[in-house]
C-alpha positions as CSV (number, residue, x, y, z in Angstrom):
1,M,0.0,0.0,0.0
2,A,1.3,3.4,-1.0
3,N,2.4,5.8,1.7
4,H,0.4,9.0,1.4
5,D,3.4,11.0,2.6
6,T,5.5,10.1,-0.4
7,L,2.8,11.0,-3.0
8,D,3.0,14.3,-4.9
9,P,1.3,16.8,-2.6
10,S,-0.1,18.7,-5.7
11,L,-2.4,15.7,-6.6
12,T,-5.7,15.6,-5.0
13,D,-8.7,13.3,-5.3
14,D,-10.2,15.9,-7.7
15,D,-7.5,15.3,-10.3
16,E,-8.4,11.7,-10.9
17,P,-10.8,11.0,-13.7
18,T,-14.3,10.3,-12.5
19,R,-17.1,8.3,-14.1
20,R,-18.7,11.6,-15.2
21,D,-15.5,12.6,-17.1
22,V,-15.4,9.3,-19.0
23,I,-19.1,9.6,-19.9
24,L,-18.6,13.2,-21.1
25,I,-15.6,12.2,-23.3
26,A,-17.5,9.3,-24.8
27,A,-20.6,11.5,-25.4
28,G,-18.4,14.1,-27.2
29,G,-16.8,11.5,-29.3
30,F,-20.2,10.0,-30.4
31,A,-21.5,13.6,-31.1
32,A,-18.5,14.3,-33.4
33,I,-19.1,11.0,-35.2
34,G,-22.8,11.7,-35.6
35,A,-22.1,15.2,-37.0
36,A,-19.6,13.8,-39.5
37,A,-22.1,11.1,-40.5
38,A,-24.8,13.9,-41.0
39,I,-22.5,16.1,-43.1
40,W,-21.1,13.3,-45.3
41,P,-24.2,12.9,-47.6
42,L,-24.2,16.7,-48.3
43,L,-20.5,16.6,-49.3
44,D,-20.9,13.3,-51.2
45,Q,-23.7,14.7,-53.4
46,M,-21.4,17.4,-54.8
47,S,-19.2,14.7,-56.4
48,P,-19.9,13.6,-60.0
49,D,-22.2,10.6,-60.2
50,A,-21.1,7.3,-61.5
51,S,-22.8,7.8,-64.9
52,S,-20.8,11.0,-65.5
53,L,-17.5,9.4,-64.4
54,S,-18.2,6.4,-66.6
55,L,-18.3,8.7,-69.6
56,A,-14.7,9.8,-69.3
57,T,-14.6,9.3,-73.0
58,T,-17.3,9.1,-75.6
59,D,-17.3,8.5,-79.4
60,V,-19.5,10.8,-81.5
61,D,-20.5,9.9,-85.1
62,V,-20.6,13.1,-87.2
63,S,-21.2,11.5,-90.6
64,H,-24.8,13.0,-90.7
65,V,-23.8,16.6,-89.8
66,E,-23.9,19.1,-92.7
67,A,-22.1,22.4,-93.0
68,G,-23.7,25.0,-90.7
69,Q,-25.5,22.4,-88.7
70,A,-24.6,21.5,-85.1
71,I,-25.3,18.6,-82.8
72,T,-25.4,18.6,-79.0
73,V,-24.0,15.7,-77.0
74,V,-23.9,15.3,-73.2
75,W,-20.4,14.4,-72.1
76,R,-19.6,14.1,-68.3
77,G,-22.7,16.2,-67.6
78,L,-21.6,19.0,-70.0
79,F,-23.3,20.0,-73.2
80,F,-20.9,19.6,-76.1
81,N,-21.5,21.4,-79.3
82,N,-20.1,20.2,-82.5
83,P,-21.0,22.6,-85.3
84,A,-19.7,22.2,-88.8
85,T,-19.0,25.8,-89.8
86,T,-19.5,27.2,-93.3
87,E,-16.7,28.7,-95.5
88,K,-18.2,32.2,-94.8
89,E,-18.1,31.6,-91.0
90,I,-14.5,30.3,-91.2
91,A,-13.4,33.4,-93.2
92,E,-15.1,35.8,-90.7
93,A,-13.4,34.0,-87.8
94,K,-10.0,34.2,-89.4
95,D,-10.4,37.9,-90.2
96,T,-11.0,38.8,-86.6
97,P,-7.8,40.2,-85.0
98,V,-7.0,38.5,-81.7
99,D,-6.3,42.0,-80.2
100,D,-10.1,42.8,-80.7
101,L,-11.1,39.8,-78.5
102,P,-12.0,40.3,-74.8
103,D,-10.3,36.9,-74.1
104,P,-7.1,36.4,-76.1
105,L,-6.6,32.8,-75.0
106,A,-7.8,29.7,-77.0
107,R,-9.1,27.9,-73.9
108,N,-8.3,24.7,-75.8
109,A,-7.5,21.6,-73.7
110,N,-5.6,20.2,-76.7
111,L,-3.1,23.1,-76.7
112,P,-0.9,24.9,-74.2
113,E,-2.7,27.3,-71.8
114,T,-1.0,30.3,-73.4
115,A,-2.2,29.5,-77.0
116,S,-3.9,32.5,-78.6
117,A,-7.6,32.6,-79.5
118,A,-6.8,32.7,-83.2
119,D,-9.3,30.7,-85.3
120,D,-6.7,28.1,-86.1
121,N,-6.3,27.4,-82.3
122,R,-10.1,27.0,-81.9
123,A,-11.0,24.8,-84.9
124,A,-10.1,21.2,-85.1
125,K,-6.6,20.7,-86.4
126,D,-6.5,19.8,-90.1
127,R,-10.3,19.7,-90.1
128,E,-11.1,23.4,-90.1
129,P,-14.8,23.3,-90.5
130,W,-15.2,21.4,-87.2
131,L,-15.4,23.3,-83.9
132,V,-15.7,21.0,-80.9
133,M,-16.5,22.9,-77.7
134,I,-18.4,22.8,-74.4
135,G,-21.6,24.9,-75.0
136,I,-21.9,26.3,-71.5
137,C,-21.6,30.1,-71.0
138,T,-18.6,31.1,-69.0
139,H,-20.5,33.8,-67.1
140,L,-23.0,31.9,-65.0
141,G,-23.2,28.4,-66.7
142,C,-26.2,29.0,-68.9
143,I,-26.7,27.3,-72.2
144,P,-26.2,29.8,-75.1
145,K,-28.6,29.7,-78.1
146,G,-27.6,29.5,-81.7
147,Q,-26.7,25.9,-82.3
148,A,-30.1,25.2,-84.0
149,V,-31.6,26.7,-87.1
150,G,-33.8,29.7,-86.3
151,D,-32.3,30.6,-83.0
152,Y,-30.9,34.1,-82.6
153,R,-27.1,33.8,-82.9
154,G,-26.2,37.4,-81.8
155,E,-24.4,40.1,-83.6
156,Y,-21.4,37.8,-84.4
157,G,-23.3,34.9,-85.9
158,G,-22.2,32.4,-83.2
159,W,-24.0,31.9,-79.9
160,F,-26.1,34.2,-77.8
161,C,-26.7,33.7,-74.1
162,P,-30.2,35.2,-73.4
163,C,-29.7,35.3,-69.6
164,H,-27.3,38.2,-69.5
165,G,-26.5,38.9,-73.1
166,S,-23.1,37.3,-73.7
167,Q,-22.4,36.9,-77.4
168,Y,-19.9,34.5,-78.9
169,D,-18.7,34.4,-82.5
170,T,-18.6,31.4,-84.9
171,A,-15.4,30.3,-83.2
172,G,-17.0,30.3,-79.8
173,R,-15.0,33.3,-78.6
174,I,-16.6,35.9,-76.4
175,R,-17.2,39.1,-78.2
176,K,-19.7,41.1,-76.1
177,G,-21.4,40.8,-72.7
178,P,-20.4,39.8,-69.2
179,A,-18.8,36.4,-69.9
180,P,-15.1,36.5,-69.0
181,Q,-13.8,33.7,-71.2
182,N,-14.2,32.0,-74.6
183,L,-16.3,28.8,-74.6
184,A,-14.0,25.9,-73.5
185,I,-12.7,23.3,-75.9
186,P,-12.5,19.8,-74.4
187,P,-9.8,17.2,-75.1
188,Y,-10.8,15.4,-78.3
189,A,-9.4,13.7,-81.4
190,F,-10.8,12.5,-84.7
191,T,-10.5,8.7,-84.7
192,S,-11.7,8.5,-88.3
193,D,-13.2,10.9,-90.9
194,T,-16.6,10.6,-89.3
195,K,-15.9,9.9,-85.6
196,I,-14.6,12.0,-82.8
197,K,-13.5,10.8,-79.4
198,I,-14.1,13.3,-76.6
199,G,-12.2,13.0,-73.4
């Protein structure tokens, strides 16, 4: 049996853990676990769903697309426009000086980040009539109009976002309105004359 005279005099019976302390620590731990369990579904729902992740790449058949026509495909939850531009639209896009553009960068995932927004850096390489881009306005994520016949295409003949008035030209470059960037171009490649692999 320990001699009370040799024990540290600064220790008292109050310093030893009591049953109440153990219960409070256990209750705090369970509360923390419960809070984490309650928050997890909220955080998890912000992640892409399995169907989007499974579409890391997709093949698109463009054999039926005519000049001036566009198709819309959903890829990883994004709307993807694939218009085949006409010779007139190509000429207009080439004649636009990059210095006149609000966003001078190509925003093309297939090129370096510093590539200019010249028409050659926006159109498909060696397949100039093709423009493959994500058709989501860079202002607030709306879907610009203009990819279907009869829709208003804005002053520049490309895409017009009716929500806040952003206007894009035929190369998907922002020309007017609050959108800060050109429409993004996803990673893609032609696997044949009529098929494009996106992603």
